[in-house]
C-alpha positions as CSV (number, residue, x, y, z in Angstrom):
1,M,0.0,-0.1,0.0
2,P,1.8,3.5,-1.0
3,I,2.4,5.9,2.0
4,T,1.0,9.3,2.5
5,P,3.6,12.1,1.7
6,H,3.6,12.9,5.5
7,E,4.5,9.1,6.7
8,L,7.3,9.3,4.5
9,I,8.5,12.6,6.0
10,A,8.1,10.9,9.0
11,N,10.1,8.1,8.2
12,L,12.5,10.1,6.7
13,G,13.1,12.5,9.8
14,D,13.6,16.4,9.0
15,L,13.9,16.9,5.5
16,P,16.7,19.7,4.4
17,P,15.5,23.4,4.7
18,L,15.5,25.5,1.7
19,P,18.2,27.8,1.7
20,K,17.0,31.9,2.4
21,V,18.6,32.8,-0.9
22,A,17.2,29.6,-3.3
23,T,13.4,30.9,-1.6
24,Q,14.3,34.2,-2.8
25,V,15.4,33.1,-6.3
26,L,12.6,30.7,-6.3
27,R,10.1,33.8,-6.0
28,L,12.1,35.8,-8.5
29,A,12.1,33.4,-10.9
30,M,8.3,32.8,-11.1
31,D,8.0,36.9,-11.5
32,P,8.0,38.2,-15.0
33,A,8.5,41.7,-13.3
34,A,11.6,40.4,-11.8
35,T,14.3,42.6,-13.1
36,A,18.3,42.7,-13.3
37,G,18.0,44.7,-10.1
38,D,15.8,42.6,-8.1
39,F,18.1,40.0,-8.5
40,H,21.5,41.8,-7.9
41,Q,19.8,42.5,-4.2
42,V,19.6,39.1,-3.7
43,I,22.9,38.4,-5.4
44,A,25.1,40.6,-3.0
45,M,24.1,39.2,-0.1
46,D,25.8,35.7,-0.7
47,Q,29.5,36.2,-1.8
48,A,30.0,32.6,-2.8
49,L,27.0,33.1,-5.6
50,A,28.4,36.1,-6.6
51,S,31.5,34.9,-7.5
52,Q,29.7,31.9,-9.5
53,V,27.9,34.6,-11.4
54,L,30.5,36.9,-12.0
55,R,32.8,33.3,-13.3
56,I,29.8,32.6,-15.7
57,S,29.6,35.8,-17.0
58,N,33.5,35.8,-17.8
59,S,33.4,32.0,-19.8
60,T,33.5,32.5,-23.6
61,A,29.9,31.4,-23.3
62,F,29.4,35.1,-23.6
63,G,32.1,36.0,-25.9
64,M,33.2,39.0,-24.0
65,M,36.3,41.0,-24.8
66,R,37.3,42.6,-21.9
67,E,37.5,40.8,-18.1
68,V,34.0,41.4,-16.3
69,T,34.8,42.6,-13.1
70,T,32.0,43.8,-11.1
71,L,28.2,42.2,-10.3
72,T,26.7,44.7,-12.1
73,Q,28.5,44.3,-15.1
74,A,27.4,40.8,-14.8
75,I,24.3,40.8,-14.6
76,T,23.9,43.3,-17.3
77,T,26.4,40.4,-20.0
78,L,24.0,38.0,-18.6
79,G,21.0,39.7,-18.8
80,V,17.7,38.7,-16.5
81,S,16.6,35.2,-18.7
82,A,20.4,33.8,-18.3
83,L,21.1,35.4,-14.8
84,K,18.0,33.8,-13.3
85,S,19.3,29.9,-14.9
86,V,22.5,31.1,-13.5
87,V,21.7,31.8,-9.8
88,I,18.9,28.8,-9.5
89,A,21.6,26.4,-10.7
90,S,24.0,27.7,-7.8
91,S,21.7,27.2,-5.2
92,A,19.9,23.8,-6.2
93,R,24.0,23.0,-6.9
94,N,24.6,23.3,-2.9
95,L,21.6,21.1,-2.7
96,Y,22.5,18.4,-4.7
97,H,25.9,18.4,-2.7
98,R,24.3,18.2,0.9
99,G,23.3,14.3,-0.1
100,A,26.8,13.3,-1.2
101,V,27.0,9.8,-2.4
102,G,30.2,9.4,-3.6
103,P,31.5,9.2,-7.4
104,Q,28.1,9.5,-8.8
105,E,27.5,13.0,-7.2
106,R,28.6,14.7,-9.8
107,L,26.8,12.6,-12.4
108,L,23.6,13.4,-11.0
109,W,24.4,17.2,-10.5
110,E,25.4,17.5,-14.4
111,H,22.0,15.7,-14.9
112,A,20.2,17.6,-13.3
113,L,22.2,21.1,-14.8
114,V,21.4,19.5,-18.6
115,A,18.1,18.2,-18.0
116,A,17.0,22.0,-16.7
117,M,18.3,23.1,-20.1
118,A,16.6,20.7,-21.7
119,S,13.3,21.6,-20.0
120,R,13.1,25.2,-20.9
121,A,14.1,24.2,-24.7
122,F,11.3,21.8,-25.1
123,A,8.8,24.5,-23.1
124,E,10.4,27.1,-25.4
125,R,9.8,25.5,-28.4
126,L,6.6,24.1,-28.0
127,G,5.5,27.8,-27.2
128,L,4.7,26.9,-23.7
129,A,4.1,29.6,-21.1
130,L,6.3,27.9,-18.5
131,A,9.9,28.2,-19.4
132,E,10.9,29.3,-16.2
133,E,9.0,26.4,-14.3
134,A,10.5,24.3,-16.6
135,F,14.3,24.9,-15.9
136,V,13.0,24.5,-11.8
137,G,11.5,21.6,-12.4
138,G,14.0,20.0,-14.5
139,L,17.1,21.0,-12.3
140,L,15.1,19.6,-9.2
141,H,13.8,16.2,-10.5
142,D,16.2,14.1,-9.3
143,I,16.7,16.4,-5.7
144,G,14.9,13.3,-3.8
145,K,18.3,11.5,-4.6
146,S,20.0,13.9,-2.7
147,V,17.9,13.4,0.5
148,L,18.5,9.5,0.1
149,G,22.1,9.8,-0.2
150,A,21.7,12.4,2.9
151,K,20.0,10.1,4.9
152,F,21.3,6.8,4.0
153,P,24.8,7.2,2.7
154,E,25.8,3.8,3.4
155,R,22.5,2.2,2.0
156,Y,21.7,4.7,-1.3
157,G,25.7,5.2,-2.4
158,P,26.0,1.4,-3.3
159,L,22.2,1.5,-4.8
160,L,23.5,4.2,-7.3
161,R,26.1,2.4,-8.2
162,L,24.3,-0.2,-9.1
163,V,22.3,1.9,-11.3
164,H,25.3,3.1,-13.2
165,E,27.4,-0.1,-13.3
166,E,24.5,-2.5,-14.3
167,Q,21.8,0.0,-15.8
168,G,19.0,-1.5,-13.0
169,A,15.8,0.8,-12.5
170,C,16.3,3.4,-10.3
171,L,12.8,3.2,-8.5
172,D,12.3,0.0,-8.5
173,L,15.5,-0.5,-6.5
174,E,14.6,2.1,-4.5
175,L,10.7,0.8,-3.8
176,E,12.7,-2.3,-2.8
177,A,15.2,-0.5,-0.5
178,F,13.4,2.0,1.2
179,G,9.4,1.7,0.5
180,F,9.2,4.6,-1.6
181,D,11.6,6.0,-3.8
182,H,13.5,9.4,-5.0
183,A,10.0,10.9,-6.7
184,M,8.2,10.8,-3.7
185,V,10.8,12.4,-1.6
186,G,11.3,15.0,-3.9
187,E,7.2,16.1,-3.7
188,A,7.7,15.7,-0.4
189,L,10.4,18.0,-0.2
190,A,8.4,20.6,-2.4
191,I,5.7,20.6,-0.5
192,Q,8.0,21.4,3.0
193,W,9.7,23.7,0.7
194,N,6.0,25.1,-0.2
195,L,7.2,25.3,-3.7
196,A,4.5,25.9,-6.7
197,P,2.5,22.7,-6.7
198,C,3.2,22.5,-10.6
199,L,7.0,21.8,-9.4
200,Q,5.4,19.0,-6.8
201,A,3.8,17.5,-9.9
202,A,6.4,17.5,-11.8
203,L,8.9,16.3,-8.9
204,R,6.2,13.6,-8.1
205,W,5.1,12.2,-12.1
206,H,8.4,12.9,-14.0
207,H,8.7,9.2,-14.4
208,E,5.0,8.6,-15.0
209,P,3.6,12.5,-16.8
210,H,0.4,11.1,-17.8
211,R,-0.7,10.3,-13.6
212,A,0.0,14.4,-12.7
213,G,-3.0,16.5,-12.3
214,R,-4.8,17.8,-15.7
215,D,-3.5,21.3,-14.6
216,H,0.5,20.2,-14.3
217,R,0.5,17.2,-17.1
218,R,2.4,19.4,-19.6
219,L,5.1,20.3,-16.8
220,A,5.5,16.9,-15.8
221,A,5.7,16.2,-19.2
222,V,8.7,18.4,-20.4
223,V,10.9,17.3,-17.6
224,A,10.2,14.1,-18.5
225,L,12.0,14.3,-22.3
226,A,14.3,16.6,-20.6
227,N,15.2,13.8,-18.0
228,H,15.8,11.2,-21.2
229,L,17.1,13.6,-23.4
230,A,20.1,14.2,-20.8
231,L,20.5,10.1,-20.2
232,E,20.5,9.8,-23.9
233,Q,23.6,12.3,-24.0
234,K,25.0,9.9,-21.5
235,V,25.0,12.9,-18.8
236,G,23.6,11.0,-15.4
237,L,23.4,7.3,-14.1
238,G,20.9,4.4,-15.8
239,D,19.7,3.3,-19.3
240,P,17.8,5.4,-21.4
241,S,15.4,3.0,-22.6
242,R,14.3,2.7,-19.2
243,L,12.5,6.2,-19.8
244,E,10.8,5.1,-23.1
245,D,7.7,5.2,-21.9
246,A,8.1,8.4,-19.7
247,S,8.6,9.8,-23.0
248,R,5.6,8.3,-24.7
249,Q,3.3,9.5,-21.7
250,A,4.5,12.8,-22.5
251,M,4.4,12.4,-26.6
252,D,0.8,12.0,-26.1
253,I,0.2,14.8,-23.7
254,L,2.1,17.4,-25.6
255,T,0.5,15.9,-28.9
256,L,4.2,15.4,-30.3
257,D,4.5,12.3,-33.1
258,S,7.8,10.9,-33.2
259,G,9.5,12.4,-36.2
260,A,8.5,15.8,-34.3
261,L,10.0,14.6,-31.3
262,A,13.1,13.7,-33.1
263,S,13.6,17.1,-35.1
264,L,13.2,18.8,-31.2
265,K,15.9,16.5,-30.1
266,A,18.3,17.4,-32.8
267,D,17.4,21.2,-32.4
268,I,18.0,21.3,-28.3
269,R,20.9,19.0,-28.7
270,T,22.5,21.7,-30.8
271,T,21.8,23.9,-27.8
272,L,23.4,22.2,-25.1
273,E,26.4,21.8,-27.3
274,R,26.6,25.1,-27.4
275,D,26.1,25.9,-23.3
276,Q,28.5,23.0,-22.6
277,T,31.0,25.9,-21.1
278,M,28.7,27.0,-19.1
279,I,27.8,23.7,-18.0
280,A,31.7,23.2,-16.9
281,E,31.5,26.1,-15.0
282,F,29.3,24.9,-12.6
């Protein structure tokens, strides 16, 4: 019998709180009226975050002819859209690193970042008015794995190694070992953090988007496609063929045929290749 989110949280104990800066960034990211000045106020409070923004703005991805030396210059260089991505990704990186699970840690993080960029790209190319939500959903879709790594390091690290080395079914192994999986944990965490219902649904149903509520199904579908694409690009842990059913459900939700999806993926792969420099900076 499935456990409820309340029982899940009780079994896990205290879940990690969302850092103050990340809370503010997520709020700004969902606000279409947010300006560069709003982000400047948040970034300036966190020296490590400010350094990350400066480093990214000086990367070859932005082709600057001279060094960017101030936070104001960095924000102007990046623009609000790219700035949102950098700030959210920097905050999420710290959350992922809390649940260090050995050599797989870097793969989990790179997978999250590529899935975030791919999620946004899918949403934009499909004309869906949820690009920011898609980026955040892609970035956090596997945050439950980080929580499991933090709570059960001696048991979860070997489980992920099994997934990576033998292409095991991650959800099945998690359910067998703990009685719940990383998607359930992600949803419980999103509820505790008071994230938007659409993000709660994306974290819970990125492996089964047809089970998301009608209003949240498209976001779950976009994240499912991005998750699959990231594994197809060999970024992450696991066998991409295990996500084919989730992709088929997503195609149905988004009314995509195989030809349209293949064309979208080819375009998005080109975008991801262009953004590899930025990905490496994290």
